[in-house]
C-alpha positions in Angstrom: -0.3 -0.1 0.2 1.4 2.9 -1.0 1.9 5.2 2.2 0.5 9.0 2.4 2.0 11.8 4.7 0.7 15.2 5.6 1.2 18.5 4.1 3.0 21.4 5.8 2.6 24.8 4.7 2.8 28.6 5.6 0.4 29.5 8.4 2.1 33.0 9.5 5.2 35.4 9.1 6.3 37.8 11.6 9.2 39.7 13.0 9.5 41.8 9.4 8.4 45.5 9.9 10.2 47.2 6.7 12.5 45.2 4.2 15.6 46.9 3.3 15.2 46.6 -0.4 11.8 48.8 -0.2 10.5 51.9 0.0 7.9 53.3 2.0 4.9 55.8 1.9 1.6 57.4 3.0 -1.7 56.4 2.2 -3.8 59.8 1.0 -5.2 60.8 4.4 -1.8 60.6 6.1 -2.9 58.4 9.3 -1.4 54.9 7.6 1.9 54.5 6.4 2.5 51.5 4.2 5.5 49.8 4.9 6.7 46.7 2.3 7.5 44.0 4.9 9.4 40.7 2.3 6.2 39.2 0.2 3.8 41.9 2.6 3.1 45.0 2.9 2.1 46.0 6.9 -0.5 48.9 7.0 0.5 50.7 10.1 -1.2 53.4 12.0 1.1 55.9 12.6 -0.6 57.5 15.7 -1.7 54.5 17.4 1.5 52.2 16.8 -0.4 49.2 15.3 0.0 47.3 12.6 -3.7 47.3 11.7 -3.5 45.6 8.4 -1.2 43.3 6.2 -2.0 43.2 2.2 -0.6 39.8 0.9 0.0 38.8 -3.0 -2.8 36.9 -4.3 -1.6 34.1 -6.3 2.0 34.5 -7.1 2.8 34.9 -11.1 6.1 34.3 -12.5 6.6 37.0 -14.5 10.4 38.7 -16.0 13.0 37.9 -13.9 14.3 41.5 -14.3 13.4 43.7 -10.8 11.0 46.4 -11.3 13.3 49.7 -9.9 10.4 52.1 -10.0 6.8 52.9 -10.5 4.6 55.4 -10.7 1.3 56.8 -10.3 -0.5 59.3 -12.5 -1.4 62.3 -10.1 -4.5 63.3 -12.2 -5.7 60.2 -13.3 -9.0 58.7 -11.2 -7.4 56.3 -8.1 -4.2 55.7 -10.5 -5.7 53.7 -12.7 -2.3 55.2 -14.5 1.1 53.5 -13.4 4.4 54.0 -15.4 7.2 51.2 -14.4 10.6 51.1 -15.0 12.6 47.8 -14.8 16.2 46.8 -15.3 15.8 45.1 -18.3 17.9 48.6 -19.4 15.7 50.5 -22.3 12.1 49.5 -21.7 9.3 51.9 -19.9 6.0 50.4 -19.6 3.1 51.9 -19.2 -0.1 50.3 -17.9 -3.6 50.9 -17.4 -4.5 49.4 -14.2 -8.4 49.1 -14.8 -7.5 46.9 -17.9 -4.8 45.2 -16.2 -2.7 45.5 -19.6 0.3 47.1 -20.3 -0.1 50.3 -23.1 2.9 50.2 -24.9 6.6 50.2 -24.2 9.2 53.4 -24.7 12.7 52.4 -25.5 16.0 54.8 -26.0 17.9 53.9 -22.8 21.3 52.4 -22.8 20.7 51.3 -19.2 18.5 50.5 -16.2 15.3 52.6 -15.4 16.1 54.2 -11.8 12.8 57.1 -11.8 9.9 58.7 -13.5 7.9 61.2 -12.8 4.5 62.4 -14.8 4.5 66.0 -16.3 1.8 68.3 -17.7 -1.1 66.4 -16.7 -0.2 63.3 -17.5 0.7 64.5 -21.4 4.6 64.0 -20.6 7.0 61.5 -18.5 10.8 62.0 -17.4 13.2 59.4 -16.8 16.1 58.9 -15.6 18.2 56.0 -15.8 21.9 54.7 -15.3 23.6 56.3 -18.1 23.7 59.3 -17.4 20.9 61.0 -19.1 17.4 62.4 -18.5 14.3 61.8 -21.1 11.5 63.5 -21.5 8.6 61.3 -23.7 5.4 62.4 -25.0 3.0 60.2 -24.2 0.3 61.3 -26.7 2.4 61.1 -29.8 4.4 57.9 -27.5 8.0 59.9 -29.0 11.3 60.8 -26.8 10.9 64.8 -27.1 14.2 65.6 -25.2 17.3 64.5 -24.3 19.2 66.2 -20.9 22.9 65.6 -20.3 25.5 67.2 -18.1 26.0 64.4 -15.4 29.0 63.3 -14.5 27.5 60.2 -13.2 24.5 57.5 -13.1 21.1 59.6 -12.0 19.2 57.6 -9.1 16.6 59.9 -8.2 14.4 62.7 -9.8 11.2 64.5 -8.4 9.3 67.1 -9.5 7.0 70.0 -7.0 3.8 70.4 -7.1 3.1 73.0 -9.1 5.9 72.0 -11.7 8.3 74.4 -11.2 11.1 72.6 -10.9 13.1 69.8 -11.0 15.9 67.9 -9.5 18.0 65.3 -9.9 20.4 63.3 -7.3 23.5 61.4 -8.9 26.4 60.7 -7.3 28.0 63.9 -8.2 28.3 66.6 -5.4 25.5 68.2 -6.6 21.9 68.4 -7.0 21.1 69.5 -9.9 17.7 71.9 -11.0 15.6 72.0 -14.1 13.0 74.5 -14.2 9.8 73.7 -16.4 9.2 75.9 -19.5 5.8 75.4 -19.6 5.4 77.2 -16.5 8.1 79.6 -17.2 6.2 81.1 -20.0 2.7 81.1 -17.8 4.2 83.0 -14.8 5.1 85.8 -17.2 9.1 85.4 -16.8 11.5 84.6 -19.7 15.3 83.4 -18.7 15.4 82.3 -22.2 14.8 86.0 -23.7 17.8 87.0 -20.7 20.0 84.0 -22.2 18.7 85.2 -26.2 20.0 89.2 -25.3 23.5 88.0 -24.5 23.8 85.8 -27.7 22.1 87.6 -29.8 20.4 84.2 -31.8 16.5 85.3 -30.8 15.5 83.1 -33.7 17.9 80.0 -33.0 16.3 79.8 -29.6 12.5 80.2 -30.4 12.6 77.2 -32.8 15.2 74.8 -30.6 12.9 75.7 -27.2 9.7 74.9 -29.1 10.4 71.0 -28.2 12.5 71.9 -24.9 10.3 71.1 -21.6 13.3 71.1 -19.1 15.8 73.7 -19.2 18.9 74.1 -16.7 18.2 76.2 -13.3 21.1 75.1 -11.7 22.7 73.2 -9.0 22.6 72.7 -5.1 26.0 71.9 -3.5 25.5 69.0 -1.2 27.0 68.3 2.3 27.9 64.9 2.1 29.9 63.1 -0.4 27.5 59.6 -0.6 25.7 59.3 -3.9 22.1 60.6 -3.6 19.9 57.6 -2.8 16.5 59.2 -2.9 15.0 63.2 -3.8 11.3 64.2 -2.8 9.7 66.9 -2.0 6.9 67.7 0.1 3.4 67.7 -0.6 2.9 71.8 -0.2 6.4 71.7 -2.5 8.0 74.2 0.9 10.7 71.4 1.3 13.2 69.2 -0.3 14.5 66.0 1.3 18.2 64.5 -0.8 18.5 61.0 1.2 22.0 59.7 0.9 23.4 56.3 0.6 24.1 56.4 4.3 22.7 57.9 7.7 21.8 61.4 6.9 19.3 63.1 5.1 19.6 66.8 4.0 16.5 69.3 3.7 16.4 72.1 2.0 13.3 74.7 2.5 11.6 76.0 -0.6 10.6 79.5 -1.3 7.6 80.6 -3.7 8.1 83.4 -6.0 7.5 86.3 -4.1 9.8 85.3 -1.1 12.6 84.5 -3.5 12.4 87.6 -5.1 12.8 89.6 -2.1 15.7 87.2 -1.2 17.4 88.2 -5.2 17.0 91.7 -4.1 18.4 91.3 -0.5 21.3 89.7 -2.1 22.1 92.7 -4.8 22.1 95.0 -2.2 24.2 93.6 0.2 26.4 92.9 -2.6 26.7 96.8 -3.7 27.6 97.1 0.5 30.5 94.8 -0.1 31.7 96.5 -3.0 31.3 100.3 -1.1 33.1 99.2 2.3 35.8 97.9 0.0 36.3 100.9 -1.6 36.1 99.4 -5.1 37.0 101.9 -7.9 35.6 100.0 -11.0 31.7 101.3 -11.0 31.0 100.6 -14.8 31.9 97.0 -14.2 29.0 97.3 -11.0 26.8 99.2 -13.0 27.3 96.2 -16.0 26.2 93.1 -13.6 23.6 94.7 -11.9 22.1 95.8 -15.2 22.4 91.6 -16.4 20.7 90.6 -13.4 18.3 93.3 -13.5 17.0 92.2 -17.2 14.1 90.4 -18.3 10.4 91.1 -19.3 9.6 94.3 -17.1 12.7 94.6 -15.4 12.2 91.4 -13.0 15.1 90.2 -11.1 16.4 86.9 -12.4 16.5 84.5 -9.6 19.3 82.0 -8.6 19.1 78.7 -6.8 20.0 80.1 -3.8 17.7 82.8 -3.4 15.2 79.5 -3.7 16.8 76.4 -2.0 18.1 77.0 1.3 19.7 74.8 3.3 17.9 73.4 7.1 19.6 71.4 9.3 20.4 67.1 8.6 18.6 64.7 9.9 21.4 62.0 11.2 20.0 58.7 12.5 22.5 56.1 14.0 21.8 53.3 10.8 21.7 53.8 7.0 18.3 55.3 5.5 16.3 52.6 3.2 13.4 55.3 2.0 12.1 58.3 3.1 8.2 59.5 2.2 7.0 63.0 3.5 3.2 62.5 4.7 0.9 64.6 2.8 -1.1 66.5 5.2 0.8 69.1 6.8 0.5 69.3 10.8 -0.9 72.2 12.1 2.2 72.7 14.5 5.2 72.1 12.0 6.4 72.8 8.3 5.9 68.5 7.6 6.5 65.6 8.8 8.8 62.9 7.4 9.2 58.8 8.1 12.2 57.0 7.7 13.0 53.3 7.2 16.0 51.8 8.4 18.1 48.8 7.6 17.5 47.5 11.3 14.2 47.0 10.6 13.1 50.4 12.2 10.5 53.0 10.9 11.0 56.5 12.5 9.0 59.8 12.1 10.5 63.4 12.2 8.5 66.6 12.6 10.3 69.7 11.1 9.2 72.4 13.0 9.5 76.0 12.9 9.5 78.9 15.9 6.8 81.1 14.3 3.4 79.9 14.1 2.8 80.1 10.2 3.6 77.0 8.4 5.1 79.0 6.0 8.8 80.4 7.3 8.9 84.0 7.0 13.0 84.8 5.6 14.3 87.9 7.0 17.1 89.7 5.8 19.6 88.2 7.7 18.3 84.6 6.3 18.7 83.5 9.8 16.2 80.2 9.7 14.8 78.5 13.2 14.0 75.1 12.1 14.1 72.9 14.9 13.8 68.5 14.3 12.4 66.2 16.7 11.7 62.5 16.2 8.3 62.0 17.3 8.0 57.8 17.5 9.3 54.9 16.5 8.5 51.8 15.6 10.8 49.1 16.6 9.3 46.2 19.1 7.4 43.9 16.0 11.0 42.8 15.2 14.3 41.8 15.8 17.4 44.7 14.5 19.6 41.8 13.2 18.6 38.1 12.0 17.1 36.0 14.1 19.8 33.5 15.5 17.9 31.2 17.8 13.8 30.3 18.2 12.6 28.0 20.9 9.7 26.8 21.8 8.3 26.5 25.5 7.0 23.4 26.7 3.4 23.8 26.5 3.8 25.3 22.7 1.9 28.7 23.7 5.5 30.8 24.2 8.2 31.0 21.4 11.7 32.9 22.4 13.7 34.2 19.4 17.3 35.4 20.3 19.4 38.6 18.4 22.1 40.6 18.9 21.2 42.6 21.2 17.7 41.5 22.7 15.4 38.5 23.1 11.5 38.3 22.3 8.8 36.1 23.7 6.1 35.7 20.9 2.6 34.3 20.7 3.0 31.7 17.7 -0.7 31.7 17.2 -1.0 35.0 16.8 2.3 36.7 16.2 2.3 39.5 18.4 5.3 40.6 20.6 4.9 40.3 24.4 7.8 41.2 25.7 11.0 42.9 25.1 14.2 41.9 27.0 18.1 43.4 26.4 20.6 41.0 26.3 24.3 40.4 24.6 25.1 38.2 21.2 22.0 35.1 21.7 23.0 32.3 19.9 21.0 29.7 21.3 17.9 30.0 24.3 16.2 27.6 26.5 12.4 28.5 28.3 12.5 27.5 31.5 9.1 25.5 32.6 8.6 27.5 35.7 6.4 31.0 36.3 6.5 33.8 38.1 10.7 33.5 39.5 13.2 36.2 39.2 16.3 35.4 37.1 19.9 36.4 37.1 22.9 36.5 35.0 25.2 33.8 35.6 29.1 33.5 34.2 28.8 30.2 33.1 31.6 29.9 30.1 34.9 31.5 29.5 34.5 31.7 25.6 30.8 31.1 23.8 28.2 29.5 24.4 27.5 27.5 21.2 24.6 25.1 22.5 22.0 25.0 25.2 20.1 21.2 25.9 17.4 20.4 28.3 17.9 17.6 30.7 14.9 15.2 29.7 13.6 15.0 33.7 13.3 19.0 34.1 15.5 19.6 36.7 18.2 21.4 34.8 20.3 21.7 31.1 23.3 21.0 29.1 25.3 23.6 27.8 28.5 23.3 25.3 31.0 26.3 25.1 33.8 27.2 22.5 36.1 26.5 26.1 36.1 23.1 25.7 33.7 22.6 28.8 30.4 21.1 28.7 28.7 22.1 32.2 25.2 20.2 33.8 23.9 22.8 35.6 20.4 22.2 37.9 17.7 24.7 39.0 17.6 26.2 42.8 14.1 27.6 43.9 15.6 29.8 46.5 19.3 30.8 46.7 21.3 30.8 50.2 21.3 33.2 52.7 17.7 34.6 51.3 14.5 34.3 52.8 12.8 35.6 49.0 12.4 33.3 46.8 14.0 32.9 43.6 15.3 30.9 40.8 18.8 30.6 39.9 21.1 27.8 38.5 24.0 25.7 40.1 26.8 24.4 37.9 26.9 20.6 39.5 28.9 18.8 37.1 31.8 19.8 34.4 33.2 17.5 31.4 36.8 18.7 29.9 36.6 18.2 25.9 40.0 17.9 23.4 38.2 20.9 21.2 35.3 23.8 21.3 31.7 21.8 21.8 29.6 23.3 19.2 26.2 21.0 19.6 24.9 19.3 22.4 22.2 17.1 22.7 20.8 14.8 25.5 18.7 11.4 24.9 15.1 11.3 26.0 16.4 8.3 28.9 19.0 10.4 29.9 21.4 7.4 29.6 23.7 9.4 27.0 25.1 13.5 26.1 26.3 13.7 22.8 28.8 16.0 21.9 29.9 17.8 18.5 33.7 19.1 18.1 35.3 21.4 16.2 37.4 18.4 15.0 34.5 17.2 12.7 33.4 14.1 15.5 30.8 13.2 17.4 31.1 11.8 20.8 28.5 10.0 22.3 29.1 9.7 26.4 27.1 8.1 29.1 25.6 11.1 31.5 26.6 9.5 34.8 30.1 8.4 34.6 31.0 11.0 31.7 32.5 7.8 29.7 33.0 7.3 26.3 30.1 4.9 24.4 30.6 6.1 20.6 32.8 8.5 18.2 31.3 8.7 15.0 33.5 9.9 12.4 32.5 10.4 8.7 31.7 14.4 8.4 34.9 16.5 6.5 33.5 19.2 8.2 32.7 20.1 11.9 29.3 19.3 12.4 26.8 22.4 12.5 23.6 21.2 14.4 22.3 17.8 15.3 19.1 16.0 17.3 18.1 12.6 18.5 15.0 10.9 18.0 12.3 10.6 21.3 13.0 7.0 21.1 16.7 6.9 21.7 17.4 4.6 18.5 18.3 7.4 15.9 21.0 10.5 16.0 21.3 13.1 13.0 23.3 15.3 12.6 24.5 17.6 9.6 28.2 19.3 8.8 29.4 22.3 6.9 30.3 19.4 4.3 26.3 19.8 3.0 25.7 16.3 4.0 23.4 14.9 6.6 24.2 11.6 8.1 21.6 9.4 9.8 23.3 7.0 12.4 22.2 4.1 15.3 23.1 4.9 18.6 23.7 1.1 19.2 26.5 0.6 17.3 27.4 3.9 16.3 27.1 3.0 12.6 25.8 5.2 9.9 22.4 3.8 8.1 22.5 7.3 5.5 24.4 10.0 4.0 22.3 12.4 2.0 23.3 15.7 0.1 20.5 17.4 1.1 21.3 20.9 0.2 24.1 22.9 -1.8 25.6 24.6 1.5 25.8 23.6 5.0 23.2 23.2 7.5 22.6 24.9 10.7 19.5 23.1 11.8 18.0 19.6 11.4 14.9 18.1 14.0 14.2 14.9 13.8 10.5 13.7 15.3 9.2 10.3 15.7 6.0 8.8 16.3 4.9 5.2 15.8 7.5 3.6 13.6 8.0 6.5 11.0 10.7 8.8 10.8 10.3 12.3 9.5 13.3 15.1 9.4 13.0 18.2 9.7 15.6 19.9 8.1 17.2 23.7 8.3 20.4 25.4 9.0 21.1 22.9 11.6 19.4 20.0 13.3 16.9 18.1 15.1 13.9 15.0 15.7 10.1 14.8 15.8 8.0 12.6 16.8 7.6 10.8 13.6 11.1 9.6 12.5 10.4 12.6 9.8 13.3 15.0 8.8 12.8 18.2 8.0 16.2 19.9 6.5 16.7 23.3 5.7 20.3 25.0 4.3 21.0 28.3 2.6 23.3 28.8 -0.1 25.9 31.5 0.7 27.2 31.3 -3.2 23.5 32.6 -4.7 20.8 33.2 -1.9 18.5 30.2 -3.5 18.7 27.9 -1.2 16.6 29.2 1.3 14.4 26.1 1.5 12.9 24.3 4.7 13.1 20.3 3.7 10.6 17.5 4.9 12.6 13.8 4.6 11.4 10.4 4.9 14.1 8.9 7.8 12.9 5.4 6.8 13.6 5.9 3.0 16.1 8.0 3.1 13.2 10.4 0.3 12.5 13.9 0.4 8.9 14.7 0.8 8.4 18.1 0.6 10.5 21.4 0.0 8.7 24.4 1.5 9.7 28.0 0.2 8.9 31.2 2.5 12.0 32.6 3.4 14.0 35.2 1.2 17.5 34.5 3.5 19.9 32.4 5.0 17.5 29.9 7.7 19.2 30.1 11.1 17.3 27.9 13.4 14.1 25.9 13.9 11.6 24.9 16.4 9.0 21.9 16.4 6.5 21.7 18.5 6.2 18.5 20.9 3.7 17.0 18.6 4.9 17.5 15.4 1.7 19.5 14.5 4.1 22.8 13.4 7.4 24.1 12.7 8.9 28.1 13.7 11.6 29.0 11.8 13.6 31.8 12.3 15.9 33.2 9.2 18.9 36.0 8.0 16.0 38.2 6.7 14.5 38.9 10.3 11.1 37.1 9.7 10.0 34.4 11.9 7.4 32.1 9.8 5.4 29.2 11.2 4.4 26.1 9.2 1.9 23.9 9.8 1.0 20.2 9.3 -2.8 20.6 7.6 -5.3 17.8 6.8 -4.1 17.7 3.0 -2.3 13.8 2.6 0.3 13.8 -0.3 2.1 11.0 -2.1 5.8 11.3 -2.6 5.5 9.9 -6.4 3.3 13.0 -6.9 5.7 15.3 -5.2 8.4 13.9 -7.4 6.6 14.7 -10.8 6.1 18.2 -9.3 9.6 18.5 -8.9 10.2 17.4 -12.3 7.7 19.5 -13.6 9.4 22.5 -11.8 12.8 22.0 -13.0 12.1 21.7 -16.8 9.7 25.0 -16.4 12.8 26.6 -14.8 15.1 25.2 -18.0 12.4 26.0 -20.0 12.7 29.9 -18.9 16.2 29.9 -19.1 16.6 28.5 -22.8 13.4 30.6 -24.0 15.2 34.5 -22.5 19.0 32.6 -24.1 20.7 34.3 -21.4 24.2 33.3 -23.0 22.8 34.8 -26.1 24.8 38.2 -27.3 21.8 41.0 -27.1 19.8 42.7 -28.8 21.1 45.7 -31.0 20.1 48.8 -29.4 16.9 50.3 -30.1 16.8 53.5 -32.4 15.9 57.2 -30.1 12.4 57.1 -28.8 11.1 53.9 -30.1 8.2 52.8 -29.2 7.8 49.0 -29.0 4.5 46.6 -28.0 4.1 46.6 -23.8 4.4 42.5 -23.8 6.9 40.3 -24.3 6.9 37.0 -25.2 7.1 34.5 -22.2 6.6 30.5 -21.5 2.9 32.0 -20.5 1.9 32.9 -23.7 3.7 30.1 -25.6 1.4 27.7 -23.3 -1.9 30.5 -24.3 -1.1 29.7 -27.5 -1.1 26.2 -27.7 -4.5 26.5 -26.0 -6.0 28.4 -28.5 -4.6 26.3 -31.5 -6.0 23.3 -29.8 -9.9 25.4 -28.9 -9.9 25.8 -32.5 -9.2 22.6 -33.8 -11.9 21.0 -31.6 -14.6 23.4 -32.1 -13.6 23.2 -35.9 -14.4 18.8 -35.6 -17.0 19.7 -33.2 -18.8 21.7 -36.2 -18.0 19.7 -39.3 -19.8 16.1 -36.8 -23.0 18.5 -36.1 -23.1 19.3 -39.8 -22.8 15.7 -40.4 -25.6 14.7 -38.4 -27.5 17.7 -39.7 -27.3 16.1 -43.2 -28.1 12.4 -42.1 -31.7 14.3 -40.0 -32.6 15.7 -43.6 -32.0 12.6 -45.4 -34.2 10.5 -42.9 -31.6 9.0 -41.1 -32.0 9.7 -37.2 -29.8 9.3 -34.8 -29.1 10.7 -31.6 -26.0 13.3 -31.9 -23.5 12.8 -28.6 -21.4 16.1 -28.0 -17.0 15.8 -27.5 -16.9 15.3 -23.8 -14.0 17.8 -24.0 -16.0 20.5 -24.9 -17.7 20.2 -21.3 -21.1 20.5 -22.9 -20.4 24.3 -24.1 -20.8 25.4 -27.8 -18.0 25.3 -30.4 -18.1 28.9 -29.8 -18.0 29.1 -26.2 -15.7 26.5 -25.8 -13.0 28.9 -27.9 -14.5 32.1 -25.4 -13.2 29.8 -23.1 -9.8 29.3 -24.1 -9.2 33.0 -24.6 -10.8 34.2 -21.4 -8.3 32.4 -19.4 -5.6 33.7 -20.9 -4.1 36.8 -19.0 -5.4 40.0 -20.1 -1.3 42.0 -20.4 -0.6 38.6 -22.2 -3.7 38.6 -24.8 -1.6 40.2 -27.5 1.6 38.4 -27.8 -0.6 35.2 -27.4 -2.4 36.5 -30.2 0.6 37.6 -32.4 2.2 34.5 -31.5 -0.6 32.8 -32.5 -0.4 33.4 -36.1 3.1 32.7 -36.5 2.8 29.0 -35.6 1.2 27.7 -38.6 1.5 24.0 -39.3 4.9 23.8 -41.0 4.0 21.2 -43.4 2.4 23.4 -45.6 5.0 25.3 -48.4 5.9 29.2 -47.7 4.0 30.6 -50.5 0.7 28.7 -49.3 1.0 29.3 -45.7 1.8 33.2 -46.4 -1.4 33.3 -48.6 -4.0 30.8 -47.9 -3.4 29.3 -44.5 -2.9 32.2 -42.9 -6.0 34.1 -44.1 -8.0 30.3 -43.4 -6.7 30.8 -40.0 -7.7 35.0 -39.4 -11.3 33.9 -41.1 -11.8 31.5 -39.0 -11.1 33.6 -36.0 -12.9 36.5 -37.0 -16.1 34.3 -37.7 -15.4 33.0 -34.0 -15.5 36.1 -32.8 -18.6 37.1 -34.1 -20.8 34.6 -32.8 -19.1 35.2 -29.0 -20.4 39.0 -29.5 -23.1 37.7 -27.5 -21.1 36.7 -24.5 -18.2 38.8 -23.7 -18.0 42.3 -25.6 -15.2 44.1 -23.9 -13.1 40.7 -24.8 -14.1 40.3 -28.4 -13.4 43.5 -29.4 -10.3 43.6 -28.1 -9.6 40.8 -29.6 -10.5 41.8 -33.1 -9.1 45.3 -32.8 -6.0 43.5 -32.1 -6.1 41.0 -35.4 -7.5 43.8 -37.4 -4.7 46.1 -36.4 -1.3 43.3 -37.0 -3.0 42.6 -40.6 -5.0 45.1 -41.6 -2.8 45.3 -45.0 -3.3 41.5 -45.3 -7.3 41.7 -45.1 -8.4 44.8 -47.4 -6.1 43.7 -49.9 -7.7 39.8 -50.1 -11.3 39.5 -51.7 -12.3 36.7 -49.5 -12.2 38.3 -46.1 -15.0 41.1 -46.9 -17.8 38.6 -46.3 -16.1 38.5 -43.1 -15.4 42.7 -42.1 -18.9 43.3 -43.2 -20.6 40.8 -40.7 -18.4 42.3 -37.9 -18.8 45.9 -38.9 -22.5 45.2 -38.6 -22.2 43.0 -35.2 -19.6 45.2 -33.1 -21.3 48.4 -33.6 -24.7 47.4 -32.7 -22.8 45.7 -29.9 -20.7 48.0 -28.3 -23.7 50.5 -28.6 -25.7 48.0 -26.3 -23.5 48.0 -24.2 -22.7 51.7 -23.9 -26.5 52.4 -22.9 -26.7 50.1 -20.6 -24.2 51.5 -18.7 -25.0 55.2 -19.3 -28.5 54.4 -18.4 -27.3 52.2 -15.2 -24.9 55.3 -14.0 -28.1 57.6 -14.4 -30.1 55.7 -12.6 -27.4 55.7 -9.2 -27.2 59.2 -9.6 -31.1 59.3 -9.6 -31.3 57.5 -6.0 -28.5 59.4 -5.0 -30.5 62.6 -5.2 -33.3 60.8 -3.4 -31.7 59.5 -0.9 -30.0 62.7 0.2 -33.4 64.5 -0.3 -35.1 62.0 2.0 -32.0 61.9 5.0 -30.0 64.5 6.8 -27.5 61.5 7.7 -26.7 60.3 4.4 -24.6 62.9 1.3 -24.1 65.5 4.1 -21.0 67.5 4.9 -20.2 66.2 8.8 -18.1 69.5 9.7 -21.9 71.9 8.9 -23.3 69.0 11.2 -20.9 69.2 13.7 -20.8 72.9 13.8 -24.5 72.7 14.4 -24.4 69.8 16.9 -21.6 72.5 19.0 -24.2 75.8 18.7 -26.6 73.6 20.4 -24.7 72.3 23.3 -23.3 75.8 24.1 -26.5 77.5 23.8 -27.7 74.6 26.3 -24.7 75.1 28.2 -25.1 79.1 28.7 -28.8 78.7 29.6 -27.8 76.2 32.4 -25.4 78.9 33.7 -28.1 81.8 33.7 -30.7 79.5 35.4 -27.8 78.6 38.6 -26.7 82.9 38.5 -30.8 83.4 38.8 -31.3 81.2 41.8 -28.1 82.1 43.3 -29.2 85.7 43.4 -32.8 84.8 44.7 -31.0 83.0 47.9 -28.9 86.4 48.3 -31.8 88.5 48.4 -33.8 86.7 50.8 -31.2 86.4 53.4 
């Protein structure tokens, strides 16, 4: 009989506040902060410092292997329905329609990966930055590159524009921030810096024709204080502040003045300059007049505003760790200029308030240009995670508490909910143990002369064993009362010490407390008697030191995991090696062996331990590629791999299994703690083997399809436009499904036609439909195959469909008759399906007509199909348009009716609140008047 197992699945993930390689952002209300935490997004309430919600991705879809560097939403679109994204595929920018779930087009031209994007001119233009040291301005209506801006000496890492679209700032590895002004804003404001330049050069006509296509013009540079490269530049929501985050621990702040204040600063600068010249008694008065005239020229003799007149340096924010990202709060507090959120690389969120001495939100700059700014750290989110990677996890005896250690703290968690119950400051924790005693006081005890590498509890519960780098193995016992003290407290006492020949890496105690296993630095494992410390067995075979081990609950087996990437299962009766398994691509750090009845299962991680089922769980990390962040589930009787659990994003350092084996807890270098629960879903070894082979084959097909070893394609033309989608393995699979559906539908139509002919001849026979069609009509079956395709892959699938004609025909026949036959059949199927999904069918027909327009208009046999499409499509689309318009009008009418009948709905809450407060104030005044009248009457009576 085939043996079945129960599947383990990830049930919870906690301990990560914010990921390192991600950016944080506020929501539109400013009350919540969205912080990515590995594969999830945490929504934090800023005032309550509570994670109110966790957003998880739906179904993980296999996309491109290249990362997306930046995503920006259009400000004027409805709820961010239009997105622009730039990725590491060098010269490609994708412009997305979120509502339609499709990519509209692809803009090509950059020679290196895209770093940042920003919309301009009511989403009509898009400015992009890249590591090729160029800025590009794209016209989204005509889909071409309007302007290429050069001048940077290194890669451009970030760009941003103020809310009024006056200035665009860029940040790179240079020591300056470069500023550009929008030509359109300049013309609208009535000022023209171009005229000043034209007056200097005398080439008015050349500049007018050149500026016709210029959107951005250089304005100046801002000298930065830090020498590190710029990571992010962002304007505040009101546009009065500019933050420059460098790739370090500082954020430089600049105050942005409006036009009136900047002109005042320019006048003050000229006055100060004249005073300096007069005080120095300079004799060259002609040069002074020439310079003053150059600066005061322009339309209406307006001043030329320079960069120092607009941007004023403010105090710098300095934090203890490296800053990953910043975000301004969209809502400006009453008592401050702005609020800034920072994410640090130690799993921490900090919030700063930028305040001024004045009560006004906008600073007034006096003649001396003294800026009074205060930076205050309002709060930080740090309790829900460790500052560094999780080094050990330990479960209590009843599985109700979980303890985790890191380099500076010990945290107690609820493993069911993932909430942090308590945080204790400590040193670097390599191992831990939860004492089965409550309501006791604890103390710090000097135990070893070196680092304590391992700790194992004694089965009777009266103590534990520790192993250290000082070659000692010490046995400890619990004492509930200290000598000479009346208060009841818990302490420990070293009762015995065993000296070894080398550093002790791991210790383990057998369930019957008869043996103690010690793994040494000399790659051996010593099995000794607990009572006499005499050597019972010596286990040899590992080529590198053993980093983890565990003994089965029945005391028959011991499993060891070594840095030589091998897992060995030994018998404790004779010390023979039952099996050596090459389980991972790198060294082990934890393994657990649980035994139930006669079956063994091993849970293996970056270490080693055993479960009450003789089942072995194995997990390891591949240092060279960071790809083997897996938890593996083995059968220790058959020595076969059962499951591979994926979830962690970095090295898995520790693992703990519950005493019943119903769940497993792992801790990782990515600072996350994950709980894997055993479900009631059974599985078989052969099925899992087939799944793993399919995954390997698909991964190989992806690598083959992408052809990474092939030479790169030729560089695209300047400002070229391409299709948004790419040909992937999913599009190939979807193409095959369309071809199969069309072939099945054509065969079914022939069977139906033959059956009708037989009925006409008088041969009555019952028609048996094809079971593959699932009871659908031929047109419905084709539509089902098309609707299963992702909307983003639909265009590439249809293009690939017509390139995959049967190769048995000659080239002439394939290019002529066969293509038109397939295309006509596809269009006819769309005509039959127009009654069901009008939007999908119209999109497919549009793609087919645009792709094969020249072929269709030159083929007489295609005219009947096109005439049928013209009659049907317009009627169906108009019908849907009328239906939607009628429904929207009805909903507006219902809204008006409800607003007229009810005072609570669709009413301004502020006006209602003012009315309630005025009523309360009148009642309070009436009460006070009655009280004063009563007092006066009492006085008169007296």
